[in-house]
C-alpha positions in Angstrom: -27.7 -7.3 16.1 -27.6 -4.4 18.6 -25.2 -1.5 18.8 -22.8 -3.1 21.4 -22.7 -6.4 19.5 -22.0 -4.6 16.3 -19.0 -2.8 17.8 -17.7 -6.1 19.2 -17.9 -7.8 15.8 -16.3 -4.9 14.0 -13.4 -5.0 16.5 -13.1 -8.8 16.0 -12.9 -8.3 12.3 -10.2 -5.7 12.7 -8.2 -8.0 14.9 -8.4 -10.7 12.3 -7.5 -8.3 9.5 -4.5 -7.0 11.4 -3.4 -10.7 11.9 -3.4 -11.2 8.1 -6.6 -13.4 8.3 -8.3 -11.2 5.7 -10.9 -13.7 4.4 -12.1 -14.4 8.0 -12.3 -10.7 8.7 -14.3 -10.1 5.6 -16.8 -12.9 6.6 -17.2 -11.3 10.1 -17.8 -7.8 8.6 -20.3 -9.1 6.0 -22.3 -10.8 8.8 -22.4 -7.4 10.6 -23.6 -5.8 7.4 -26.4 -8.3 6.9 -27.6 -8.4 10.6 -26.9 -5.0 12.2 -29.8 -2.6 12.6 -27.4 0.2 13.7 -26.8 2.7 10.8 -23.6 4.1 12.4 -22.2 0.6 12.9 -23.1 -0.3 9.3 -21.3 2.8 8.1 -18.2 1.9 10.0 -18.2 -1.7 8.8 -18.6 -0.5 5.2 -15.5 1.6 5.8 -13.6 -1.5 6.9 -14.8 -3.4 3.8 -13.8 -0.5 1.5 -10.3 -0.3 3.0 -9.8 -4.1 2.9 -10.9 -4.4 -0.7 -8.7 -1.4 -1.7 -5.6 -3.1 -0.3 -6.4 -6.4 -2.0 -6.9 -4.6 -5.3 -10.6 -5.6 -5.5 -11.5 -2.1 -6.8 -14.9 -2.9 -8.2 -16.1 -4.4 -4.9 -14.5 -1.3 -3.2 -16.7 0.9 -5.4 -19.8 -1.2 -4.7 -19.4 -0.8 -0.9 -18.6 2.9 -1.3 -22.0 3.4 -3.1 -23.8 1.6 -0.3 -22.0 3.7 2.3 -23.3 6.9 0.7 -26.9 5.6 1.1 -26.1 4.8 4.8 -24.6 8.3 5.3 -27.8 9.9 3.8 -29.8 7.8 6.2 -27.8 9.1 9.1 -28.3 12.7 7.9 -24.8 13.7 9.1 -22.5 15.8 6.9 -19.4 14.2 8.4 -20.5 10.8 7.4 -21.5 12.1 3.9 -18.1 13.7 3.4 -16.3 10.5 4.4 -18.4 8.4 2.0 -17.8 10.8 -0.9 -14.1 10.5 -0.2 -14.3 6.7 -0.4 -16.3 7.0 -3.6 -13.5 9.3 -5.0 -10.8 6.9 -3.9 -12.6 4.0 -5.5 -12.8 5.8 -8.8 -9.2 6.8 -8.5 -8.1 3.2 -8.1 -10.2 2.3 -11.2 -8.5 5.1 -13.1 -11.8 7.0 -13.5 -9.9 10.3 -13.0 -12.6 12.8 -14.0 -15.1 11.1 -11.6 -12.5 11.2 -8.9 -12.0 15.0 -9.3 -15.8 15.5 -9.3 -16.4 13.6 -6.1 -13.4 15.3 -4.4 -14.9 18.7 -5.3 -18.1 17.5 -3.7 -16.2 16.7 -0.5 -14.5 20.1 -0.4 -17.8 21.9 -0.8 -19.1 20.2 2.4 -17.0 22.6 4.6 -17.5 23.5 8.2 -17.5 20.3 10.3 -14.4 19.2 12.2 -14.2 15.8 10.5 -14.6 17.3 7.1 -11.7 19.7 7.7 -9.5 16.7 8.9 -10.4 14.8 5.7 -9.5 17.7 3.4 -5.9 16.6 3.2 -6.9 13.1 2.0 -9.3 14.6 -0.5 -6.5 16.9 -1.9 -4.2 13.9 -2.1 -6.8 11.8 -4.1 -7.5 14.8 -6.4 -3.8 15.3 -7.0 -3.4 11.6 -7.9 -6.2 12.0 -10.4 -4.8 15.2 -12.0 -1.4 13.3 -12.2 -3.2 10.4 -14.0 -4.5 13.0 -16.5 -1.0 14.6 -16.8 -2.3 17.9 -15.6 0.9 18.6 -13.7 0.3 22.1 -12.3 -3.0 21.2 -10.7 -1.6 17.9 -9.4 1.3 19.7 -7.7 -1.1 22.3 -6.3 -3.2 19.5 -4.7 -0.2 17.7 -3.3 1.1 20.9 -1.7 -2.3 21.5 -0.2 -2.4 17.9 1.1 1.1 18.4 2.6 -0.1 21.7 4.4 -3.1 19.8 5.9 -0.8 17.0 7.0 1.6 19.5 8.8 -1.3 21.5 10.3 -3.0 18.4 11.7 0.3 16.7 12.6 -0.9 13.8 10.4 2.3 11.8 9.7 0.5 9.0 7.8 -0.9 11.5 5.4 2.5 13.2 5.1 4.0 9.8 4.2 1.4 9.1 1.5 1.8 12.6 0.0 5.6 12.2 -0.1 5.2 9.0 -2.1 2.8 10.8 -4.5 5.3 13.6 -4.9 8.0 11.1 -5.6 5.8 9.7 -8.4 5.1 13.2 -9.7 8.8 14.1 -10.0 9.7 10.7 -11.5 7.2 11.4 -14.3 8.7 14.9 -15.1 12.2 13.6 -14.7 13.6 15.5 -11.7 15.1 12.3 -10.3 16.7 14.1 -7.3 13.3 15.0 -6.0 11.9 11.7 -7.1 14.3 10.1 -4.6 14.1 12.8 -1.9 10.4 12.5 -1.3 10.1 8.7 -0.9 13.3 8.8 1.3 11.4 11.4 3.4 8.5 8.9 3.6 10.8 6.1 4.7 12.2 8.4 7.4 8.6 9.1 8.7 8.0 5.3 8.8 11.1 4.8 10.8 10.4 7.7 13.2 6.6 7.3 13.7 5.5 4.1 12.1 5.8 1.6 14.9 2.0 1.2 15.1 1.4 1.7 11.4 0.5 -0.9 8.8 3.6 -2.2 7.0 2.1 -1.0 3.7 3.6 2.5 4.4 7.1 1.0 4.6 6.4 -1.1 1.4 5.0 2.0 -0.4 8.1 4.2 0.4 10.5 1.4 -0.6 8.8 0.9 -3.9 8.9 4.6 -4.8 12.6 4.7 -3.8 13.2 1.7 -6.1 11.7 3.5 -9.0 13.9 6.6 -8.4 17.0 4.6 -8.0 16.3 2.7 -11.2 15.9 5.9 -13.1 19.2 7.3 -11.6 20.9 4.1 -12.8 21.5 2.8 -9.3 20.2 -0.6 -10.2 21.5 -2.5 -7.2 19.9 -0.1 -4.8 16.7 -0.2 -6.9 16.7 -4.0 -6.6 17.2 -4.0 -2.8 14.3 -1.6 -2.2 12.0 -3.4 -4.7 12.7 -6.8 -3.0 11.8 -5.4 0.4 8.6 -3.9 -0.9 7.7 -7.1 -2.7 8.3 -9.2 0.4 5.8 -7.1 2.4 3.3 -7.1 -0.5 3.4 -10.9 -0.6 3.1 -11.2 3.2 0.0 -9.0 3.2 -1.6 -10.2 -0.1 -1.3 -6.6 -1.5 -1.9 -7.4 -5.2 -1.7 -3.8 -6.5 1.8 -3.4 -4.9 2.9 -6.8 -6.2 2.0 -5.7 -9.7 4.0 -2.5 -9.3 7.0 -4.3 -7.9 7.0 -6.8 -10.8 6.9 -3.9 -13.2 9.9 -2.3 -11.4 11.8 -5.6 -11.5 11.1 -5.9 -15.2 12.3 -2.3 -15.8 15.5 -3.0 -13.8 16.3 -6.1 -15.9 15.5 -4.0 -19.1 17.9 -1.3 -17.9 20.5 -4.1 -17.6 19.7 -5.1 -21.2 18.5 -8.5 -19.8 15.4 -8.6 -22.0 14.8 -12.4 -21.5 14.5 -11.9 -17.7 12.4 -8.7 -18.1 9.7 -10.2 -20.4 8.2 -12.7 -17.8 8.2 -10.0 -15.1 6.2 -7.7 -17.5 3.8 -10.6 -18.2 3.2 -11.3 -14.5 2.7 -7.6 -13.8 0.3 -7.3 -16.8 -1.7 -10.2 -15.5 -2.3 -8.6 -12.1 -2.9 -5.1 -13.5 -5.6 -6.6 -15.8 -7.2 -8.5 -12.9 -7.4 -5.4 -10.6 -8.2 -2.9 -13.3 -5.1 -0.7 -13.1 -5.2 0.7 -16.7 -2.6 3.3 -15.9 -0.2 0.6 -14.7 -0.9 -1.4 -17.9 0.3 1.6 -20.0 3.6 1.5 -18.1 3.9 -2.2 -18.6 3.3 -1.9 -22.4 5.8 0.9 -22.6 8.4 -1.3 -21.0 7.5 -4.2 -23.3 7.8 -1.9 -26.3 11.3 -0.9 -25.3 12.3 -4.5 -24.9 11.1 -5.3 -28.4 13.1 -2.3 -29.7 16.2 -3.5 -27.9 15.7 -6.8 -29.8 15.0 -4.8 -33.1 11.6 -6.4 -33.3 10.0 -3.2 -34.5 6.7 -4.6 -35.7 6.1 -6.3 -32.3 7.0 -3.0 -30.7 4.3 -1.2 -32.8 1.7 -3.8 -31.7 2.4 -3.0 -28.0 2.3 0.7 -28.7 -1.2 0.3 -30.4 -2.5 -1.4 -27.2 -1.0 1.2 -25.0 -2.3 4.1 -27.1 -5.9 2.8 -26.9 -5.6 2.7 -23.1 -3.9 6.1 -22.8 -6.6 7.8 -25.0 -9.3 6.1 -23.0 -7.9 7.4 -19.7 -6.9 10.8 -21.0 -3.3 10.1 -19.9 -1.4 12.7 -22.0 2.1 11.8 -20.8 1.6 8.2 -21.9 0.6 9.4 -25.3 3.6 11.7 -25.5 5.9 8.8 -24.7 4.2 6.6 -27.3 4.6 9.2 -30.0 8.3 9.5 -29.0 8.8 5.8 -29.4 6.9 5.7 -32.7 9.2 8.6 -33.9 12.2 6.4 -33.2 10.8 3.3 -34.8 9.6 5.1 -38.0 13.0 6.9 -38.3 14.7 3.5 -38.2 12.2 2.1 -40.7 12.7 5.1 -43.0 9.0 5.8 -43.1 9.0 9.6 -43.4 5.2 10.3 -43.5 4.6 8.3 -40.3 7.6 9.9 -38.7 6.4 13.4 -39.4 2.9 12.6 -38.1 4.3 11.4 -34.7 6.6 14.4 -34.5 3.7 16.8 -34.9 1.6 14.8 -32.3 4.5 14.8 -29.9 4.8 18.6 -30.0 1.0 18.9 -29.6 1.3 16.9 -26.4 4.2 19.0 -25.1 2.1 22.2 -25.7 -1.0 20.8 -24.1 0.8 19.7 -20.9 3.0 22.8 -20.8 6.0 20.6 -20.5 8.5 23.3 -21.3 10.3 25.9 -19.2 8.6 29.3 -19.4 12.0 31.0 -19.1 14.3 29.2 -21.6 11.5 27.5 -23.7 13.3 24.2 -23.6 11.5 20.9 -22.8 10.8 19.5 -19.3 10.6 15.8 -18.9 12.9 15.0 -21.8 15.9 14.2 -19.6 16.9 14.4 -15.9 16.8 18.0 -14.8 16.5 19.8 -11.4 13.2 21.7 -11.3 11.7 24.3 -9.0 8.0 25.1 -8.6 6.8 28.7 -7.8 3.9 29.3 -5.4 1.5 29.0 -8.3 2.7 25.4 -8.9 4.2 26.2 -12.4 7.6 24.7 -12.5 10.8 25.7 -14.3 14.4 24.6 -14.6 16.2 25.4 -11.4 19.2 26.8 -13.3 16.9 29.2 -15.2 15.3 30.6 -11.9 18.8 30.9 -10.4 20.2 32.7 -13.5 17.2 35.0 -14.3 15.3 35.3 -11.1 11.6 36.1 -11.3 9.2 38.8 -10.2 6.2 36.5 -10.4 5.5 33.6 -12.7 6.2 34.2 -16.4 3.7 31.4 -17.3 0.9 33.1 -15.3 1.8 36.5 -16.9 1.5 35.1 -20.4 -1.9 33.7 -19.6 -2.9 31.8 -22.7 0.0 32.9 -24.9 2.6 30.1 -24.9 6.0 30.0 -26.6 6.8 27.6 -29.3 8.5 24.3 -28.4 12.2 24.6 -28.9 
């Protein structure tokens, strides 16, 4: 297959893919991969296959094609191709929750500076690295990466990247319980979709609606949460987006749990867990198991709650997800207090405080916890964040956390 024919076949596949004929598109692209002698064409078709498999949640296949793409990039001996292939490798590992590998491959990308394409990709690299740091609950570095990605988006007038970063920032603030910002950023993403997204994939609209649903649910605005989640799920079903379907099912289950409708929540959690297991989203599985645990606690089935916690703890330890572990210790503390088991209670209290210290989840001004309840937060240029009220009351001549270096206050 010659160069022109390769291009034609790639475009044919793209047309099929955009028309929701995904399997036909994949067959066209696989034929190109088998028959084309043009390395640049092969590189491009591998990119199409990587994107398609990412959106379908076939992350192991995504990784497989990313590895082949790196070999093709080396054959082309072009740093731009190599940077792009390493970014795809980073993204594949991010989707598979291999966060340390993601960070390593992102750093490789950032070290390949100098070319125009490389500089344009740096925003996407920073976003992927930020998502990986967030998966590891390293919040300062996550925020630093997201802010870098946002600067690249603004400098390059890249509205799609800005939309994706806003969704990640919504997720970031939802995790540390500044629900005002957790809603603000996905609302900003939804505005970008409305203003610029006519030619974009509907996945950007679905993504912003899902993150809005999460924030609304946490704010107790359950009807708004349900509306946004239903819209996101509708798009996910139309496009065969399995990862987003799993997240929407999780959100639906959380909404029903917030309404104390445990019997409706359980089947949603089961459906979400099934897809999360199928695609390999272990971080999502931790969230599902946390929700299931809380349902068992509502029903006062404490032994069943502890079984769910045990499964979640194994996943969280394997991923290095410290926030997940903190939440699990908090739930164990409540369960063992109810059971009157003092030794186990003390053990989880100690582990809870260790997690708080490790993640620096306290305000460096007042010493009180961050992420325990809904609070407005403010980040300084160094990406350390504090209670907004503390910064307004005390002001700052630089970051108190940075000044203290390794000396941290005790948890209050």
